C-alpha positions as MATLAB code, in Angstrom:
seq = 'MTPAVKALERDGASFVLLSYEHDPRAPAYGEEAASALGLAPHTVFKTLVARLDDGRLAVGIVPVTSQLDLKALAKAARARRASMAEAAEAERSTGYVLGGISPLGQKKRLPTFLDASAEGLGKMHVSGGRRGLEIALAPADLIRLCHARLVPLARA';
ca = [
      86.443  -86.029 -102.592;
      83.199  -87.990 -102.506;
      80.231  -87.227 -100.228;
      81.056  -90.443  -98.311;
      84.557  -89.231  -97.470;
      83.264  -85.756  -96.599;
      80.720  -87.274  -94.196;
      83.476  -89.211  -92.423;
      85.716  -86.158  -92.235;
      82.886  -83.989  -90.853;
      82.223  -86.583  -88.183;
      85.881  -87.027  -87.257;
      85.555  -90.795  -87.651;
      88.678  -92.884  -88.092;
      88.919  -94.384  -91.591;
      91.406  -95.346  -94.296;
      90.912  -94.837  -98.039;
      92.004  -97.633 -100.346;
      92.029  -97.203 -104.093;
      92.566  -99.493 -107.050;
      92.239  -99.314 -110.811;
      88.674 -100.380 -111.627;
      88.358 -102.802 -114.550;
      85.106 -102.054 -116.433;
      84.976 -105.717 -117.490;
      84.832 -106.957 -113.880;
      81.600 -108.919 -113.362;
      81.185 -108.007 -109.656;
      82.353 -104.708 -108.155;
      82.750 -105.833 -104.547;
      84.632 -109.000 -105.396;
      86.859 -106.955 -107.706;
      87.666 -104.603 -104.814;
      88.518 -107.483 -102.466;
      90.781 -109.102 -105.047;
      92.465 -105.896 -106.239;
      93.195 -104.739 -102.684;
      94.087 -108.158 -101.254;
      91.310 -107.974  -98.653;
      89.537 -110.875  -96.987;
      86.252 -111.017  -98.943;
      84.113 -111.402  -95.794;
      85.282 -107.921  -94.699;
      84.231 -106.226  -97.947;
      80.559 -105.230  -98.030;
      78.320 -104.221 -100.907;
      75.605 -101.603 -100.584;
      72.350 -102.572 -102.257;
      69.170 -100.540 -102.673;
      65.817 -102.306 -102.536;
      62.235 -101.190 -103.077;
      59.780 -102.214 -100.382;
      56.195 -103.139 -101.235;
      54.970  -99.963  -99.522;
      56.962  -97.839 -102.000;
      59.887  -96.938  -99.736;
      63.499  -97.596 -100.632;
      65.850  -99.274  -98.163;
      69.566 -100.072  -98.082;
      70.952 -103.518  -97.318;
      74.693 -103.907  -96.670;
      76.036 -107.464  -96.961;
      79.421 -109.125  -97.504;
      80.414 -109.496 -101.149;
      80.568 -113.250 -100.535;
      76.795 -113.320  -99.908;
      73.481 -112.411 -101.439;
      71.017 -109.979  -99.883;
      68.097 -111.911  -98.385;
      65.219 -109.731  -99.567;
      62.731 -111.416  -97.210;
      64.978 -110.605  -94.235;
      65.364 -107.004  -95.431;
      61.596 -106.613  -95.829;
      61.020 -108.009  -92.332;
      63.658 -105.698  -90.820;
      62.065 -102.716  -92.590;
      58.572 -103.782  -91.462;
      57.348 -104.439  -94.973;
      55.815 -107.548  -96.554;
      58.134 -107.781  -99.564;
      61.241 -106.247 -101.065;
      62.773 -106.365 -104.515;
      65.944 -104.882 -105.908;
      65.477 -101.263 -106.969;
      66.009 -100.368 -110.609;
      69.570  -99.151 -111.272;
      68.447  -95.636 -112.227;
      66.312  -95.380 -109.083;
      69.203  -96.517 -106.851;
      71.559  -94.013 -108.485;
      69.050  -91.163 -108.272;
      68.225  -91.718 -104.603;
      71.827  -92.221 -103.424;
      73.667  -89.832 -105.746;
      76.167  -92.576 -106.633;
      76.657  -94.834 -109.668;
      76.251  -98.605 -109.469;
      79.464 -100.187 -108.278;
      80.229  -97.029 -106.325;
      77.173  -96.769 -104.079;
      78.353  -96.007 -100.582;
      76.145  -96.286  -97.522;
      77.724  -93.002  -96.379;
      76.871  -89.536  -97.690;
      73.848  -90.554  -99.720;
      71.692  -87.805 -101.219;
      68.613  -89.063  -99.430;
      68.754  -90.841  -96.064;
      67.176  -94.252  -96.508;
      66.426  -96.868  -93.847;
      69.703  -98.788  -93.657;
      70.353 -102.337  -92.476;
      73.786 -103.905  -91.992;
      74.301 -107.656  -91.971;
      74.988 -108.961  -88.470;
      78.266 -110.563  -89.631;
      79.867 -107.104  -89.464;
      79.497 -107.028  -85.685;
      82.517 -109.242  -85.035;
      84.862 -107.391  -87.389;
      87.511 -104.954  -86.208;
      87.140 -103.137  -89.501;
      85.048 -103.513  -92.594;
      85.262 -102.107  -96.114;
      82.532 -100.307  -98.054;
      82.496  -98.338 -101.268;
      83.944  -94.872 -100.988;
      81.441  -93.394 -103.419;
      83.035  -94.261 -106.741;
      84.277  -97.354 -108.492;
      87.842  -98.089 -107.422;
      87.592  -96.458 -103.982;
      87.013  -98.364 -100.737;
      86.758  -97.105  -97.176;
      88.032  -99.150  -94.222;
      86.257  -98.268  -90.977;
      84.898  -99.753  -87.774;
      81.409 -101.269  -88.108;
      80.265  -99.185  -85.115;
      81.142  -95.979  -86.982;
      79.211  -97.107  -90.054;
      76.195  -98.026  -87.910;
      76.283  -94.674  -86.144;
      76.773  -92.543  -89.249;
      74.126  -94.345  -91.316;
      71.690  -94.848  -88.432;
      71.828  -98.490  -89.491;
      70.298 -101.458  -87.748;
      72.347 -104.626  -87.382;
      70.294 -107.619  -88.589;
      70.919 -110.972  -90.322;
      70.596 -110.130  -94.039;
      73.079 -112.365  -95.858;
      72.421 -115.715  -97.493;
      74.862 -117.916  -99.374;
];
């Protein structure tokens, strides 16, 4: 099993694994997951790694229906600017491949910020640590396990 699933099991958190056959031609991993699993897209979140202008990396978690507002992420992380991390850098720091980056069980704990829209959800879905695997869990469990801060991060 993936480090994300192991972290949930170690914690005793309640979660459900959902899997689907990943199509390598899919243009967007999160939207593919929502469609393949028949999930409401606003409950499926993507995990994005950004580089802050002070050199740190940070994680932004937003619904697949939105874009990560890099200015909002920088402000939340107390930096002036943020830009998307290079793919190789994101994979190296998290231990996951693009399209399978989970906020849970990352190799290196990074400052993590969850979009405020998750607060009203009974459950949300995040990558399980590989393409084709999603985890359904309560937002409060994700916040606790990732030491995440809940902030407005999504833009249309």
